[in-house]
VOBA-1610 file (N, C-alpha, C; in pm, whole numbers, padded with zeros to 5 digits, always signed):
BEGIN
Unk-02176+03249-01276Unk-02049+03190-01315Unk-01975+03289-01404Unk-01845+03289-01393Unk-01764+03375-01478Unk-01759+03316-01618Unk-01716+03396-01715Unk-01704+03349-01853Unk-01600+03239-01865Unk-01507+03231-01770Unk-01397+03137-01778Unk-01433+03001-01715Unk-01549+02987-01651Unk-01584+02862-01584Unk-01583+02747-01683Unk-01554+02628-01631Unk-01542+02511-01718Unk-01616+02392-01661Unk-01648+02302-01751Unk-01707+02173-01716Unk-01603+02068-01752Unk-01581+01975-01661Unk-01489+01864-01684Unk-01572+01736-01683Unk-01566+01663-01793Unk-01636+01535-01804Unk-01531+01425-01811Unk-01538+01330-01719Unk-01449+01214-01722Unk-01535+01091-01746Unk-01499+01013-01847Unk-01567+00888-01877Unk-01474+00774-01839Unk-01517+00695-01743Unk-01438+00582-01696Unk-01504+00453-01742Unk-01432+00375-01819Unk-01478+00242-01861Unk-01426+00145-01757Unk-01516+00079-01688Unk-01479+00000-01571Unk-01471-00148-01604Unk-01382-00217-01535Unk-01370-00362-01547Unk-01500-00427-01500Unk-01542-00537-01564Unk-01666-00604-01522Unk-01665-00637-01372Unk-01778-00603-01307Unk-01795-00633-01165Unk-01727-00536-01070Unk-01663-00430-01123Unk-01589-00338-01037Unk-01649-00198-01029Unk-01768-00180-01086Unk-01828-00047-01085Unk-01856+00003-00944Unk-01908-00083-00857Unk-01939-00040-00720Unk-01813+00004-00646Unk-01704-00070-00665Unk-01577-00034-00600Unk-01526+00099-00654Unk-01541+00122-00784Unk-01498+00248-00844Unk-01580+00364-00790Unk-01712+00348-00785Unk-01799+00454-00733Unk-01763+00486-00588Unk-01740+00384-00507Unk-01703+00407-00366Unk-01571+00484-00357Unk-01473+00448-00439Unk-01344+00518-00440Unk-01362+00664-00482Unk-01441+00686-00587Unk-01464+00823-00634Unk-01537+00907-00530Unk-01640+00850-00467Unk-01713+00924-00362Unk-01620+00962-00248Unk-01536+00869-00205Unk-01443+00895-00095Unk-01347+01007-00133Unk-01298+01006-00258Unk-01204+01108-00303Unk-01272+01244-00316Unk-01396+01245-00362Unk-01469+01372-00372Unk-01489+01431-00233Unk-01532+01346-00138Unk-01558+01395-00002Unk-01432+01440+00070Unk-01320+01372+00049Unk-01201+01403+00128Unk-01103+01498+00058Unk-01108+01504-00075Unk-01010+01588-00146Unk-01077+01694-00233Unk-01157+01652-00328Unk-01210+01744-00429Unk-01285+01860-00365Unk-01367+01832-00265Unk-01444+01939-00198Unk-01354+02046-00136Unk-01230+02013-00106Unk-01139+02107-00041Unk-01062+02194-00141Unk-01072+02165-00268Unk-00988+02231-00367Unk-01047+02365-00410Unk-00959+02462-00426Unk-00998+02596-00471Unk-01054+02586-00613Unk-01166+02650-00635Unk-01224+02657-00768Unk-01324+02548-00800Unk-01340+02451-00709Unk-01438+02344-00732Unk-01576+02399-00705Unk-01672+02363-00790Unk-01811+02406-00770Unk-01904+02290-00738Unk-01901+02185-00822Unk-01985+02069-00793Unk-01938+01950-00875Unk-01975+01832-00828Unk-01945+01708-00899Unk-02065+01616-00889Unk-02095+01548-00998Unk-02198+01446-01001Unk-02137+01319-01059Unk-02172+01205-01001Unk-02132+01076-01054Unk-02253+01011-01119Unk-02234+00958-01238Unk-02340+00888-01309Unk-02290+00747-01338Unk-02357+00647-01282Unk-02318+00507-01302Unk-02401+00447-01415Unk-02334+00383-01510Unk-02403+00319-01621Unk-02489+00204-01569Unk-02608+00192-01622Unk-02698+00086-01575Unk-02646-00053-01610Unk-02558-00064-01710Unk-02503-00195-01746Unk-02378-00230-01667Unk-02336-00141-01574Unk-02220-00168-01489Unk-02086-00150-01557Unk-02084-00095-01679Unk-01961-00087-01757Unk-01892+00050-01754Unk-01949+00146-01681Unk-01886+00277-01684Unk-01941+00371-01578Unk-01865+00477-01557Unk-01903+00586-01467Unk-01864+00717-01534Unk-01954+00813-01530Unk-01925+00946-01578Unk-01910+01037-01458Unk-01804+01117-01457Unk-01785+01220-01355Unk-01810+01355-01423Unk-01911+01427-01377Unk-01942+01560-01428Unk-01902+01659-01319Unk-01808+01748-01350Unk-01763+01846-01251Unk-01765+01985-01310Unk-01799+02081-01226Unk-01791+02222-01265Unk-01682+02288-01182Unk-01599+02366-01251Unk-01484+02433-01192Unk-01485+02580-01228Unk-01423+02659-01144Unk-01417+02803-01161Unk-01342+02844-01288Unk-01235+02769-01323Unk-01150+02808-01434Unk-01066+02689-01481Unk-01008+02699-01600Unk-00914+02596-01643Unk-00796+02581-01547Unk-00753+02692-01487Unk-00642+02686-01390Unk-00680+02603-01268Unk-00806+02610-01225Unk-00851+02530-01111Unk-00846+02381-01145Unk-00883+02345-01268Unk-00876+02204-01312Unk-00730+02158-01312Unk-00643+02240-01365Unk-00501+02205-01369Unk-00444+02189-01229Unk-00482+02278-01138Unk-00436+02267-00999Unk-00486+02139-00935Unk-00611+02102-00964Unk-00667+01976-00912Unk-00585+01858-00962Unk-00557+01857-01090Unk-00481+01745-01150Unk-00341+01733-01093Unk-00286+01845-01048Unk-00150+01845-00993Unk-00144+01833-00841Unk-00259+01832-00775Unk-00261+01818-00630Unk-00207+01680-00591Unk-00113+01673-00496Unk-00054+01544-00458Unk-00156+01441-00411Unk-00264+01487-00347Unk-00368+01393-00302Unk-00443+01333-00420Unk-00465+01412-00524Unk-00528+01360-00644Unk-00434+01265-00717Unk-00308+01304-00728Unk-00210+01218-00795Unk-00198+01083-00725Unk-00217+01080-00595Unk-00213+00954-00520Unk-00334+00866-00551Unk-00444+00926-00590Unk-00566+00851-00620Unk-00568+00797-00764Unk-00501+00863-00855Unk-00508+00823-00996Unk-00468+00678-01020Unk-00361+00624-00957Unk-00327+00483-00980Unk-00436+00387-00930Unk-00503+00423-00822Unk-00612+00339-00769Unk-00727+00335-00869Unk-00757+00448-00930Unk-00862+00454-01031Unk-00821+00370-01152Unk-00695+00383-01194Unk-00646+00310-01311Unk-00650+00158-01292Unk-00645+00112-01168Unk-00656-00032-01142Unk-00796-00085-01174Unk-00895+00004-01170Unk-01034-00036-01190Unk-01090+00002-01326Unk-01036+00107-01388Unk-01100+00161-01508Unk-01001+00237-01596Unk-01038+00251-01723Unk-00966+00341-01813Unk-01038+00476-01808Unk-00967+00582-01844Unk-01019+00717-01827Unk-01001+00799-01953Unk-01105+00872-01991Unk-01101+00968-02100Unk-01164+01097-02047Unk-01104+01212-02077Unk-01152+01340-02024Unk-01181+01439-02135Unk-01280+01525-02109Unk-01311+01637-02196Unk-01333+01757-02105Unk-01265+01869-02137Unk-01285+01993-02062Unk-01338+02096-02161Unk-01443+02167-02121Unk-01499+02268-02209Unk-01587+02365-02132Unk-01656+02448-02207Unk-01747+02543-02144Unk-01887+02518-02199Unk-01985+02554-02119Unk-02124+02537-02158Unk-02156+02638-02268Unk-02207+02590-02379Unk-02241+02680-02489Unk-02392+02693-02507Unk-02468+02601-02448Unk-02614+02610-02454Unk-02672+02531-02337Unk-02780+02581-02282Unk-02851+02510-02174Unk-02995+02493-02218Unk-03043+02374-02200Unk-03182+02345-02231Unk-03253+02310-02101Unk-03374+02355-02086Unk-03453+02323-01966Unk-03596+02296-02010Unk-03662+02216-01931Unk-03804+02188-01960Unk-03888+02300-01907
//
């Protein structure tokens, strides 16, 4: 990875009973849009065991790639659908330490 690579963490607080619908929407968007975007490396979805949230962990080539993703018309079309199900908070940063067993 280059020194400029970034990690994007999105924390979605989901409405009660809507976590499965949110996960399905996110999976569909990752498969049809995110995978096609320049600079995308990988995405993982983590569903809270209590059904109250979903974490999206994504790795991107650069901050510019994240900005391009956010401005892609296909992504902008998905954001209102996500907002119907959950609130969103984002953190973008770089890995400063890795721990392994």
